[in-house]
VOSEDO-206424 format. One record per residue: x, y, z of N, C-alpha, C, CB in turn. Coordinates in steps of 0.05 Angstrom, whole numbers, plus 5000, padded with zeros to 4 digits. Glycine has a CB too. Layout:
nu:X nv:Y nw:Z cau:X cav:Y caw:Z cu:X cv:Y cw:Z cbu:X cbv:Y cbw:Z
...
//
This chain:
nu:7883 nv:5411 nw:7566 cau:7855 cav:5418 caw:7570 cu:7840 cv:5416 cw:7543 cbu:7852 cbv:5446 cbw:7583
nu:7819 nv:5401 nw:7542 cau:7804 cav:5399 caw:7518 cu:7781 cv:5420 cw:7518 cbu:7792 cbv:5371 cbw:7514
nu:7768 nv:5423 nw:7495 cau:7747 cav:5443 caw:7493 cu:7725 cv:5438 cw:7514 cbu:7735 cbv:5442 cbw:7465
nu:7720 nv:5412 nw:7521 cau:7699 cav:5407 caw:7541 cu:7709 cv:5412 cw:7569 cbu:7690 cbv:5378 cbw:7538
nu:7734 nv:5418 nw:7573 cau:7746 cav:5424 caw:7599 cu:7754 cv:5453 cw:7601 cbu:7769 cbv:5406 cbw:7604
nu:7743 nv:5471 nw:7586 cau:7750 cav:5499 caw:7588 cu:7738 cv:5511 cw:7613 cbu:7740 cbv:5514 cbw:7562
nu:7750 nv:5533 nw:7622 cau:7740 cav:5546 caw:7647 cu:7710 cv:5552 cw:7646 cbu:7755 cbv:5571 cbw:7653
nu:7700 nv:5560 nw:7623 cau:7671 cav:5568 caw:7622 cu:7653 cv:5544 cw:7627 cbu:7665 cbv:5580 cbw:7595
nu:7662 nv:5520 nw:7620 cau:7644 cav:5497 caw:7624 cu:7643 cv:5488 cw:7653 cbu:7654 cbv:5474 cbw:7607
nu:7662 nv:5498 nw:7670 cau:7662 cav:5491 caw:7698 cu:7645 cv:5510 cw:7715 cbu:7690 cbv:5491 cbw:7709
nu:7634 nv:5531 nw:7702 cau:7618 cav:5551 caw:7716 cu:7589 cv:5541 cw:7718 cbu:7619 cbv:5579 cbw:7702
nu:7578 nv:5542 nw:7742 cau:7551 cav:5532 caw:7745 cu:7530 cv:5552 cw:7736 cbu:7546 cbv:5525 cbw:7775
nu:7536 nv:5577 nw:7734 cau:7517 cav:5598 caw:7726 cu:7528 cv:5612 cw:7701 cbu:7511 cbv:5617 cbw:7749
nu:7519 nv:5605 nw:7678 cau:7529 cav:5617 caw:7653 cu:7522 cv:5647 cw:7651 cbu:7518 cbv:5602 cbw:7629
nu:7504 nv:5657 nw:7668 cau:7497 cav:5685 caw:7667 cu:7521 cv:5703 cw:7673 cbu:7475 cbv:5691 cbw:7687
nu:7542 nv:5692 nw:7685 cau:7566 cav:5707 caw:7690 cu:7578 cv:5718 cw:7664 cbu:7587 cbv:5689 cbw:7705
nu:7573 nv:5705 nw:7642 cau:7583 cav:5713 caw:7616 cu:7565 cv:5734 cw:7603 cbu:7587 cbv:5689 cbw:7598
nu:7544 nv:5742 nw:7617 cau:7526 cav:5763 caw:7608 cu:7524 cv:5783 cw:7632 cbu:7498 cbv:5752 cbw:7599
nu:7546 nv:5796 nw:7638 cau:7549 cav:5810 caw:7663 cu:7531 cv:5835 cw:7665 cbu:7577 cbv:5818 cbw:7667
nu:7522 nv:5840 nw:7689 cau:7507 cav:5864 caw:7695 cu:7523 cv:5883 cw:7712 cbu:7481 cbv:5858 cbw:7709
nu:7545 nv:5873 nw:7724 cau:7562 cav:5890 caw:7741 cu:7591 cv:5888 cw:7731 cbu:7560 cbv:5882 cbw:7771
nu:7607 nv:5907 nw:7740 cau:7635 cav:5906 caw:7733 cu:7649 cv:5882 cw:7747 cbu:7649 cbv:5932 cbw:7741
nu:7639 nv:5874 nw:7770 cau:7651 cav:5851 caw:7784 cu:7646 cv:5825 cw:7768 cbu:7639 cbv:5849 cbw:7812
nu:7622 nv:5822 nw:7757 cau:7615 cav:5799 caw:7741 cu:7632 cv:5799 cw:7716 cbu:7586 cbv:5798 cbw:7734
nu:7636 nv:5822 nw:7704 cau:7653 cav:5824 caw:7680 cu:7681 cv:5816 cw:7686 cbu:7652 cbv:5853 cbw:7669
nu:7692 nv:5825 nw:7708 cau:7719 cav:5818 caw:7716 cu:7722 cv:5788 cw:7720 cbu:7727 cbv:5833 cbw:7741
nu:7702 nv:5776 nw:7732 cau:7703 cav:5747 caw:7736 cu:7703 cv:5732 cw:7709 cbu:7680 cbv:5738 cbw:7754
nu:7685 nv:5740 nw:7692 cau:7684 cav:5727 caw:7665 cu:7710 cv:5730 cw:7650 cbu:7660 cbv:5738 cbw:7649
nu:7721 nv:5754 nw:7650 cau:7746 cav:5759 caw:7636 cu:7769 cv:5744 cw:7649 cbu:7752 cbv:5789 cbw:7635
nu:7769 nv:5741 nw:7675 cau:7790 cav:5725 caw:7689 cu:7788 cv:5696 cw:7680 cbu:7787 cbv:5728 cbw:7719
nu:7764 nv:5685 nw:7678 cau:7761 cav:5658 caw:7668 cu:7771 cv:5655 cw:7640 cbu:7732 cbv:5649 cbw:7670
nu:7764 nv:5674 nw:7623 cau:7773 cav:5673 caw:7595 cu:7804 cv:5676 cw:7593 cbu:7760 cbv:5696 cbw:7579
nu:7816 nv:5691 nw:7611 cau:7845 cav:5694 caw:7610 cu:7859 cv:5668 cw:7615 cbu:7853 cbv:5715 cbw:7631
nu:7846 nv:5649 nw:7629 cau:7858 cav:5623 caw:7634 cu:7853 cv:5602 cw:7612 cbu:7848 cbv:5612 cbw:7661
nu:7836 nv:5610 nw:7593 cau:7826 cav:5591 caw:7573 cu:7845 cv:5588 cw:7550 cbu:7799 cbv:5599 cbw:7564
nu:7852 nv:5563 nw:7542 cau:7870 cav:5559 caw:7520 cu:7857 cv:5564 cw:7492 cbu:7880 cbv:5531 cbw:7521
nu:7831 nv:5566 nw:7491 cau:7817 cav:5570 caw:7466 cu:7803 cv:5598 cw:7465 cbu:7797 cbv:5548 cbw:7460
nu:7811 nv:5616 nw:7482 cau:7798 cav:5642 caw:7483 cu:7799 cv:5657 cw:7456 cbu:7812 cbv:5660 cbw:7504
nu:7822 nv:5655 nw:7442 cau:7824 cav:5669 caw:7416 cu:7805 cv:5657 cw:7396 cbu:7853 cbv:5667 cbw:7406
nu:7802 nv:5631 nw:7395 cau:7784 cav:5619 caw:7376 cu:7755 cv:5624 cw:7384 cbu:7789 cbv:5589 cbw:7373
nu:7750 nv:5626 nw:7410 cau:7723 cav:5633 caw:7420 cu:7715 cv:5660 cw:7410 cbu:7722 cbv:5632 cbw:7451
nu:7733 nv:5679 nw:7412 cau:7728 cav:5706 caw:7402 cu:7725 cv:5707 cw:7372 cbu:7751 cbv:5725 cbw:7410
nu:7741 nv:5692 nw:7358 cau:7739 cav:5690 caw:7329 cu:7712 cv:5679 cw:7321 cbu:7761 cbv:5672 cbw:7317
nu:7702 nv:5659 nw:7334 cau:7676 cav:5647 caw:7328 cu:7654 cv:5667 cw:7334 cbu:7672 cbv:5621 cbw:7345
nu:7656 nv:5681 nw:7356 cau:7635 cav:5701 caw:7363 cu:7634 cv:5722 cw:7342 cbu:7641 cbv:5713 cbw:7390
nu:7657 nv:5732 nw:7332 cau:7657 cav:5752 caw:7311 cu:7646 cv:5741 cw:7285 cbu:7686 cbv:5762 cbw:7306
nu:7653 nv:5716 nw:7278 cau:7643 cav:5703 caw:7254 cu:7613 cv:5699 cw:7255 cbu:7657 cbv:5677 cbw:7249
nu:7602 nv:5693 nw:7278 cau:7574 cav:5688 caw:7281 cu:7557 cv:5713 cw:7286 cbu:7569 cbv:5669 cbw:7304
nu:7571 nv:5735 nw:7291 cau:7557 cav:5760 caw:7296 cu:7542 cv:5761 cw:7322 cbu:7538 cbv:5765 cbw:7273
nu:7554 nv:5751 nw:7343 cau:7540 cav:5751 caw:7369 cu:7535 cv:5780 cw:7377 cbu:7557 cbv:5737 cbw:7391
nu:7514 nv:5784 nw:7393 cau:7506 cav:5811 caw:7400 cu:7512 cv:5818 cw:7429 cbu:7476 cbv:5815 cbw:7395
nu:7513 nv:5798 nw:7446 cau:7517 cav:5804 caw:7475 cu:7533 cv:5782 cw:7488 cbu:7490 cbv:5808 cbw:7489
nu:7546 nv:5790 nw:7510 cau:7561 cav:5771 caw:7527 cu:7591 cv:5774 cw:7525 cbu:7553 cbv:5743 cbw:7519
nu:7604 nv:5758 nw:7541 cau:7634 cav:5757 caw:7541 cu:7642 cv:5733 cw:7525 cbu:7645 cbv:5756 cbw:7570
nu:7658 nv:5738 nw:7505 cau:7668 cav:5717 caw:7487 cu:7698 cv:5720 cw:7484 cbu:7653 cbv:5717 cbw:7459
nu:7713 nv:5700 nw:7491 cau:7742 cav:5702 caw:7489 cu:7754 cv:5725 cw:7505 cbu:7750 cbv:5705 cbw:7460
nu:7739 nv:5733 nw:7526 cau:7749 cav:5755 caw:7543 cu:7739 cv:5783 cw:7534 cbu:7778 cbv:5755 cbw:7544
nu:7725 nv:5784 nw:7512 cau:7715 cav:5810 caw:7501 cu:7685 cv:5813 cw:7507 cbu:7721 cbv:5813 cbw:7471
nu:7677 nv:5835 nw:7518 cau:7649 cav:5840 caw:7523 cu:7636 cv:5853 cw:7499 cbu:7646 cbv:5859 cbw:7548
nu:7613 nv:5842 nw:7491 cau:7597 cav:5853 caw:7469 cu:7570 cv:5861 cw:7481 cbu:7593 cbv:5832 cbw:7447
nu:7561 nv:5885 nw:7473 cau:7535 cav:5895 caw:7479 cu:7523 cv:5906 cw:7454 cbu:7535 cbv:5916 cbw:7502
nu:7499 nv:5897 nw:7447 cau:7485 cav:5906 caw:7422 cu:7502 cv:5902 cw:7398 cbu:7477 cbv:5935 cbw:7425
nu:7518 nv:5880 nw:7397 cau:7534 cav:5874 caw:7374 cu:7560 cv:5888 cw:7371 cbu:7518 cbv:5878 cbw:7350
nu:7567 nv:5905 nw:7391 cau:7592 cav:5920 caw:7390 cu:7610 cv:5913 cw:7413 cbu:7586 cbv:5950 cbw:7390
nu:7636 nv:5912 nw:7408 cau:7655 cav:5907 caw:7430 cu:7654 cv:5931 cw:7449 cbu:7684 cbv:5903 cbw:7419
nu:7655 nv:5925 nw:7475 cau:7655 cav:5946 caw:7495 cu:7682 cv:5944 cw:7510 cbu:7631 cbv:5942 cbw:7515
nu:7695 nv:5966 nw:7512 cau:7721 cav:5966 caw:7526 cu:7719 cv:5968 cw:7556 cbu:7738 cbv:5989 cbw:7515
nu:7699 nv:5982 nw:7566 cau:7695 cav:5982 caw:7595 cu:7665 cv:5985 cw:7601 cbu:7711 cbv:6006 cbw:7608
nu:7657 nv:5970 nw:7620 cau:7629 cav:5969 caw:7628 cu:7624 cv:5990 cw:7650 cbu:7619 cbv:5941 cbw:7637
nu:7605 nv:6007 nw:7645 cau:7598 cav:6027 caw:7666 cu:7578 cv:6015 cw:7685 cbu:7587 cbv:6053 cbw:7653
nu:7580 nv:6022 nw:7710 cau:7560 cav:6013 caw:7729 cu:7533 cv:6026 cw:7723 cbu:7569 cbv:6019 cbw:7758
nu:7511 nv:6013 nw:7732 cau:7485 cav:6024 caw:7728 cu:7483 cv:6052 cw:7741 cbu:7463 cbv:6006 cbw:7739
nu:7467 nv:6069 nw:7729 cau:7464 cav:6096 caw:7740 cu:7460 cv:6116 cw:7718 cbu:7489 cbv:6104 cbw:7756
nu:7470 nv:6140 nw:7723 cau:7466 cav:6162 caw:7704 cu:7479 cv:6155 cw:7677 cbu:7477 cbv:6188 cbw:7715
nu:7466 nv:6164 nw:7655 cau:7479 cav:6160 caw:7629 cu:7503 cv:6179 cw:7625 cbu:7459 cbv:6164 cbw:7606
nu:7519 nv:6173 nw:7606 cau:7542 cav:6191 caw:7600 cu:7532 cv:6219 cw:7593 cbu:7559 cbv:6179 cbw:7577
nu:7547 nv:6239 nw:7599 cau:7539 cav:6267 caw:7594 cu:7534 cv:6271 cw:7564 cbu:7562 cbv:6286 cbw:7603
nu:7550 nv:6260 nw:7546 cau:7546 cav:6263 caw:7518 cu:7519 cv:6252 cw:7509 cbu:7568 cbv:6250 cbw:7502
nu:7510 nv:6231 nw:7522 cau:7484 cav:6219 caw:7515 cu:7461 cv:6236 cw:7523 cbu:7481 cbv:6191 cbw:7528
nu:7464 nv:6252 nw:7543 cau:7442 cav:6269 caw:7553 cu:7442 cv:6297 cw:7539 cbu:7443 cbv:6273 cbw:7583
nu:7463 nv:6304 nw:7526 cau:7466 cav:6330 caw:7514 cu:7450 cv:6333 cw:7487 cbu:7495 cbv:6337 cbw:7509
nu:7442 nv:6310 nw:7476 cau:7429 cav:6310 caw:7450 cu:7402 cv:6321 cw:7450 cbu:7429 cbv:6283 cbw:7439
//
């Protein structure tokens, strides 16, 4: 598989890599898990300082890696206690 044949290039809607739901995130990460260049994709994203999206299977929001995406709704309790 060449770089032009990676799973992400076969997706008709690139918005899947900027997920709004946990289901979209799971789909994007599943595609990245099949990708032979996922590690270099993540390395490039880190080097370029990307702020949002799924890169090499890792979700970034506001420039930070996110380990789990919460569904829309109430904010975390710690966020409201301030």
